[in-house]
N, C-alpha and C positions, 0 to 999 in steps of 0.2 A: 764314338767310336774312333779310335781305330789304330788297331796292330799293323805293323809295317811288315806283315808276313804275307806270301802268297801259295795256293796250294795247289800242286798240279792236279790238271793239269793247264789252269789258267792264273795269270796275275793278277793281283788286286791293287791295294790302296797307293798313297802317296806321302810324301814329306818334302819339307821346305829347306831355307836356306839361314845363314847367317848373314843378318846386314846392321853392321852397328849403327848405319848414318839414320837408319827408320828409328832409333830410338834416342835421336838426341831430344832434349827438352823431358825425356822420363827418366832422367839421371835421380839417385839418392837424395840430392839436393832439393829436387822438386817437393820430397817429402818435407822438409824442413820449415817452409814457410809458417809463418805464426797465426795460431788459431785465434779466430775472434774473441775478443774476451767475455760476450755473452752469447751462450747456445741460440738458435732458432728454436720456436715451439708450436711448428706447425702441426696442425690436428691431423692425426692419421684419419687416411680414406676408407670408406666401406671396404669390406673383404668380398671383392665381387669376380677376383680374376683367379688364374691357375696360381699354383704356389709353385714359384721359382728360387732360385740361389742366385745370392749376389755377392759381390766384392764391394766392400767400403772400404777406399785406400787413403789412409791419412798419416800423421807423424807416427814413426817407432816411437814406443814409450806407453807406459799404463797410464798415463794421466792423458793422452790421447785416444786411447783405447775407451777409456769410461766415457768419455764424450760422446765418441762414437756409437758407444752400444745405448747410451741415454737416447740418441735422436732414432736409432734403429726403431726403437720400442714406441718412440713417439710416432714414427712414421708407417707403424702397423707391422713390423718386423720382428724376428726372434734371431738372437745370436748363435751361431752353433758354433763358432771357435774365433779367440782373436789371438793372432799371431802377433803379439807386441814387439817383438823383436825387429819386424821388418813394417808395421803398420798396415796389416792386412786383415779385416774383419770379416770373416764369412758369414752370412746372415739368408734367412728365410723368409720370403713374404708372398701373400695372396693378395697384396695391394698391388693392382697395377699402376698406381702412380707412386710406388716407393721410391725407385730411383729419382724421378723427376722430382719429388719430395725433397731429398737427401742432397742433390745437386744445388737446389734451389737456396740453401742454407750457407753454402759457400763454404763451408766450414771443411770440405773433405777435397782431396787430389783428384779424385773420380771416383764415381760410383757406377756399377754395371752388372746387368743380368749375365749369368756364366753360360745359361742355356736358353732355349726357345720353348723347350716342351716341359710339361709339369713335372716335378719332381715324382719319379719313379723310374723303378729303373728304368752291336750288330758287328757282327764278323764275318766270316767266312765261312765254307763247306768243310769237310774232316782232311787233316792231314794223310797222308801215305803212311801206313804202318810197315813195319819191318817183318818180313814174312820168316819162318821157321828156317825154311830152305836157306836164304839169304843170312840169317844169325850163322847155321851151322856151318856154311861155306867160308865165312869170314872168319869163324874161330879155328878153322883148321888151316887158313892161310896167316894167321897172327903167327908172327916172329917172336922168339923169346925177350919178355920184356914188352912186348904190347899188350893192349887191353883186347879181349875177345872179339868186339867189334870194330876196333882201330883199323884194320884193313880196308874197311866200307868209307873212312872218314879222309876223303882227298881233300878237303879242308885244310886238316891240322898240317896235312903234307906241304900245302899250297903255301903256309907263311912260317913254315919251317919250324912250327910250335914242337913236334915230333924230337926234332934235334935240339931244341931247347931245354925240354924235360931231360935231356943227359945232362944238362949244367945245373938247373932249378927248375924246381915245379912251383916256385913262389911262396913268399912267405905266408905265415900265419898270421903276422900283425896285420896285413893286409885286407880291407873289407871292401867288396863290392854290393852295391843295392841294385837289387833287381825292381826297378819300378815298373810293374806291370799288373798281369792278372792273379797275381799270387804266384806261390812255389809251394810244391810237393816236398816237402821236408821230410817226408816217408820213403822216399824214393831211394834204394839201397846204394845208388851213385851218386845221390847228394848229401844224405844224411852225414856223411863224415864232416863235409865242411858248411854244415848250415849253421848259420848263428840266430837263436831263436830269441837272445836277448836283445837283438838289434834289429827283430822283424816286427811288421806292425801292418795293421790295415787303414789305409785313409779313405775309406771309401765314402763316408760321410761327409768328408773335409776337416774331421776332427780326427787325430790319433786314437787308435784303438788297439790296445796291447794284451787284450783276452787270448790265452794260449790257444793256438791254431787260426786266430782271426785271419792271420796271412795267406791260409792257404787257399788256393783257387775253388771256386764255386761251380761244381760240376756240372749244374744246370745250364750256366751260361756258353753261349757259343764263343769257341775261342779260349775257353778257360785253360787249354793245356799250353796257351803261349808262354807265360812266364816262367814255367818249369823247362820247356824246351832252351829258352834262353839261358836261362840258369846251368844248364849242362852244357851248353858250349863255353860260357866261361869258366866253370870249376868242377864238372864232373870227376870226382876222384879215379886216383890211379891205385884201383884198390882189386885189381883181378876182377872187375865185373863191368861189362856193357862197354860204353865209349869212353873216352877221356876229354877232359876240357883243355883249354888254353892253357888256364893257370890253375892246374890241380892242385894246388898246393895253397892256396888262397881261401878266406872266408866268404859267403856270400850270404846275404839278408835279402828278405822277401819284403817288398815296400809296395804292398796291394793298393792300387788306385782305380780298378775298375769296378763299374757298378756290377752287382751278382746276377743281373737277369740279361742285360744288354753288354758288357763290357765296354762300355763308352767309358774314356777317360776326361771327366769334367774339371774343370779349371782348379776348384775349390781343392779336389783330392790330390791334384799335382802339386799345388802349393804346400799343401800337407806334408806330402812325400818328399819333397826338397827341404823342406824346413826340419822333417825329421834327420834326414842324411845330415844337414848341417850339425845337427846338435847329438849327432851319434858316432861320430867320426867315421864316417863312412867315406874311403877315399876317392871310388868312382862310382859312379852313377850308371845304368844302362838304362836309354830311355829309347824303343823299339816302338814307337805309336806317335801319332800327334793328340793336341789336345783338343776334344770335342766342345761343342757341336762344329765348328768352322775350321774348315782345312787352312783360311788365312784370317787372321785378325786384323781387321784394318783399321788406320789409327785415326780414320775421320770418322768412326762409329763410337758413340760413347760407351757402349756397352763392352766391343771388342778391344777399345782403349785400355779400359779399366782392367780386362783380361791379361793383355800383354805389359799393363803396370806390375800386376798382380803377380805374374809368372816371373818375369822380370826380377822383382824383390826375392822372391823366394829362391832362384836358381842362383843370384848372385851372392845373396846371403852363404847360401853352401859354398860356393867357390872360394868366397872371402876366408870360409873357416876350412881350406885344404880341401875342397871336393871338389874332382873333375866330371864335368857332365859329358858324355858320350850319347850321338843320338841319328837316328837313322834317316837316309835321306828322301825315302818313298819311292813308291812302285808306280808311277804311271808313265814312265820314260819321257816326264817332262826336262824341258831346259829351264831349268832354275835361274838361268842368266838372262831368260828372254825379258823384253820391256812388259810383256803383259802376259797373264795365265787365263785362261777359260776356267773358271771354278763352276760346274755345274752339280755339285755336290753338298754344298751347304745351306740352312743346316742340316745337319744329318739326324737331329732328332726331331724335326718336323718336315716342314714342305721345302725342298732344295728348290733354289733359284739360280739362274744363269747370272753371272757377272763377270765382267774384266776385272782382275785385279792388278796394282803394281806392286810387284815383289819387294820394290823400295819402301812400298809403308803398309803393306800388309804382310802380318809375319805367321811361319807357320811356327808353331811352339810344340817342344822348346828348341827345336835345331834353329830356329831364327834369331836365336839370342847371341849375342857376342860371348866368345869364351867357349860355346857349346863345339865340341868335334862333330863335323858332320861327315857321314859315311855311305859313300856309294857300294853297290853290290858287283862281285864279279863271281863267273860260273868256273866251272872244271876247266877250261881252257884259259883262264886268266883274262877272258873278254868281259867288257862292260854286260851285265845281266840284262836280258832283252828287255826286263818290265823297269829297271832300276833308273830313277832321277839321276841329272848330272847339271854341270852348269859350272863353266869359268869362273873363278872367286868365289866359288859355294862350296862345291867339295872337296874336303880335307884331305881325306885320305879314302883309300878302299878295301875290301876285305872280302873272302867268300860269302854270298848269300844262296848260292845255287841258281840253275836255271833248267830250262827243260832240256832233257836228256839229248834229246835228237838235235837240239843245237850247239850244247856243250857237253859231248861224252866224257865221262870220267874216265881213268886210265884203270884197268883190272888189278885187283880185284874188284873195286868198286863198281856199284852196277847203276845208281841213280844218281844224278845229277843234282840233286837236293842234300842239304845238310841234316845229315843223322845226329839225333839227339835225344834227350829224355823225355819221357810223355807221364802225366801223374795216373792216381789209381792204379798203384803197384809197381812192376818193375820193367815198365815196357818202353820202347823204343820208337821213333818216327821220323818220317822226314818232312823237312817243310824247306819252302825258300821265299827270299825276300830280303828287302834292306833291314827287316827284323832280324834275320838271322846274321847279317855282316855287321850289324853295330856291335853283339857279342862278343865276335870275333877280337874287335879293337877293343872294347873294354877289358878281354883278357890278357891281350899285349899290355894296355896301360897299368894292369896289376901287374905283370912280371916287371914294368919298369920301374912302378914305386918300390917293390919289393928290392931293385938292385939299388934303387936310388931313393932310400926312404925319408930323404930330407928334402927332394923336388917338390916346386910348387904344382900345382894344375898345370899352369902356364908351360913351365918346363917340361913337365910331362908331355903335355901337348905338343911342343916343338919338336920333342926326342922322336913322338911318332911319325912326325913328319920327315925329320931329317932321316930317319932309318929305314924309311919304306925302301922298297924296290921299285924304282921308276918305272912305269909304263908307258910307251909311246901309245899315239892315238892309233887305232888301228884302220887301215885303208886298204879297201873299201870296208866299212862295217854293215855287213847285210843281215844282221840278225832284226835290227829295225832300222829300214830306210830313211825314215824321218828323223833319227838322233844323229848330231852331226859333231864331232869331237873338235874342240879348239884348244889350242895351244900347244907346247913341244914335249919331249921327253921328262923336263925336270918339273911344269907342271902342266896339265891340262883338265879340261871337262869332265871326262869320263872318270878319270882316278885320282883327282888331285895331286898329291905328292907321290902316290903310288901305293901297293899293295906292302900293307904292314907286314913286318918281320919279326917273329918273336923269338928268333936265334939271337939278332943282334940285342934286344931288350935285356937278355942276362947276362950279355958282356959289359962288365966294369969299367 
């Protein structure tokens, strides 16, 4: 798992930070050391363990991939997919000695398991649905030019997206990839802006372009998550339902969650980033952390291999023009702390208590350089009670919702949650979480890319920061008495550079 959404009445899961220093030694240069001239021929071990998935990290290129595939077979594994562009091979094996055998060859940069539980395919409870009475009241309150449910979208007004739409809805040339549980492209508010040609399922760790493979699996808990995220980004202005932040851009579904548990395993995430890189995706939204570890520690060989693989894939996409936006997480953790107690990992096995150092243990993908990390705010523009925070960690903030009795919205809005599209028909529902904050930023980034089509990912990220509305540390902050905001108005640990501003994004 995990999705970065929270369902009233209780908050849920976390997310982490960007730490460039922790990645020293994991640069692309590390992948360029010379291969030994003669590969090792270690005999495969007897197949006596659970079937697991692995990363084998080697040189980029076809020749290195062939050597890796040969060694994988000899060690009792099978190749799922070779990402030759970045030197990452995904493999399966039930040999308990598989990783150790490949490490002993000294042919590879790193080798590690991507999970602790056997291959087989956890989220939360149900969202709060929109009642017929609320929908009717919103429709009667809608002004000319508003979508029928737009009066309930306090979040759109908070970032001035309603004002931005009078200037620009965004460009059809801009494509946002929703790396998530899948998107229901048949929803009438999403169908006009959905890009099926650039959508995919990466659930197996290899791209599956079968038509409809990108749709959510209704049996999985949290299956609606990606559809909700997609609506916040780009629900159409078509006289139906809600509006997205950038209702003129296109969205593609990049499904990475397993079909029954909705866990986001690293091989699927790597596939998603490489797909984004090679299908001209301008922005990716990442409202999850990479399972099964909340934090991947560089002193653990399996977790180090995961960090290296995901870093390579995300960096490859960024190099090809993709900006990654990610949620900060929902545990009200200070991500700038010297240590954090992780009691949740691995979430596909038996969790163990461990004290982690944020400089050496990364939440992926938000812990990678270049990723825009987003904290959540409520209807009163205060940090959401559940949102992670941390000076030097949070880049910007955006509406993610909060408990209504903490941060009540202005009428006619009635819920402190974020209203957006839901799958299986034409429905809508409320969710809270940094999962909901991140797509607001992805939408503003899409508007920026529409206004500045030649801007690089780094330039778009800097514009998000420079154009944000600065928010001061609240004194006191009574929603969470343990949370302490450090920093000043230009930049602080609760809000980063401030609340993103969609109106400025469409101003040339």
